[in-house]
C-alpha angles and dihedrals in degrees: 000000000000134000090233137016125260095258094048089045090056090047091051091050092052092046090052092052091049090048091053092053093045092046092055092046093047093048092049092050093048091048094051092049089067100226116205121249097264094041092048091050091051093049091047090051091051093046092046095055100075092045092048093049092046094051092045090053090048091052088048091063104029097078096047090044093053091044097051099039093046095048090049092047096048094044090058097047107060128221098291093044092051092049093048095046091045093049092047090051093049092045091050089048093051093048094048093042087058092045091049095050094043090049091050095046093044096051097041089052091046098045098033096201093179097048098099099041096082095193122180129210113249124234091261091051092196129114106243116228093012121096110185118213117245112263116260121224119233093260093054091047093052092046091055090062089074115078121225088204132005089218091056090047090052093045092050092040091234095165096184091057090047088053091053092051093045092052091052091046093048093050091047092047091054092047094059092058120196092003088069096053095097089051091047091051089049092050091048091050089047091053090050090049094050092048090053089050088049089057090055092048093047090057086074093053097101092056091048091047092051092049095045095051095042091051093047094053093041091052101039101028121185096295097082090043091052095048094050096027094123093051093048095046094046092047089054089048087056089050090053089054089050091051089053090053090050091047091050091052090048091050091050093054102028104027117205090343088081088079090057089052091052090052092052091048095058095102097045091047093049091049091048092049097046098041099032087224126124088189091059089056098043100090095045090045090054091051093047093050092050090048087054088060105264111143118249092241094054095042091046091052107034100039096059090046089051092053088059101038111017104068105150098164094044093050093050092046094052094051093044095047097046094054091041090057091048090052093047091055095041095248112154114216115194118221093255091057092047089054089052090051089049093054091046092051092049089060100035095054096061111112093009092125091073093054121079107247086357092160091055092051090048089053090052091052092049092051091050094044095051095038096243122154106285090196086077088071091069089055090052092046089059091066101021093110089063092046093046091058092060100041093047091052091051090049091055093045093048092052093049093052091044093051094048093046094049089048088054091051090049094048089244098119118100116233111258139177 
């Protein structure tokens, strides 16, 4: 089942690409015209409206979609199947979290993008306009996995808490046998309904993409990109290396079929890149993975877990950015301390996908925890929109490959050409 047919999906993909090109061109033209303060604010407000509405509509459906597909998936799998799929997902997440952080730390130390900036901490020593959250200890972080109310979790879009509730509900639904069939049918119908709604919302994606890119370039211009060009280009080089790791894993488990999966994921990846939102790409990712041959129960279970735990791009970004800031301010970090930062980031990143700019907040916490110059965060904020596009895309790609590979290991992947 898909929210839109193959022909309309191809049309939407083409429209999204065109919107990206036009958005960049429009933003560049508006930026070169030198709009005054009031005019620029008005144009940014107008451009921001379609993107804001689109993302609000996406957040409207993402919680119910995860809830219904996950309950349905778990209820069909049985206790042993749930445990095995859950353990495989967590194991995959741990392995790739380690790969992501090591890749980020290795390349940022090799390339040293902040070496020549020679920044100094001001007298205030505080990043203006950025208030980092206090670091949570491990016990508080684990406790926050448990929802106090599923309705509150849905309202706040706390996807990890929705996942916890849905797993409990799915296991309980299976345990009551035939008495649960009406509920199961209702959940299945609800999932179909939400996917259809997702199709309607995704039809507005090209407009949102155009607005988001035009606003970003109008607001940031080329100045910020020029100043931090080395950091941006080398970060994207690190993302390319991460994509190669993900592709290698996909080839090991899926063989040449991994290229078919990449073809099906074109639309979700474009949406993720242009909107910097994993949520915006969730519904189309789910459809693409099922078209690839992954069973509904595996895709409905593993993909939501991946969105909370398997954040390859976010992990790499956090490691790369922390060491970059240290380099920019001339702070030497011995290997032992970098390993400590790595372990901290592996824990702190979990659940970040459900928090707006979660990676940026995680970076702020890491800077505060390890007493690094928090003023560096302002420098990162200036270009974070460009960085977020890349890391979000890698997150979405990593979850697609993980879901398909785990389905193969579970025997839940249809045979394809």
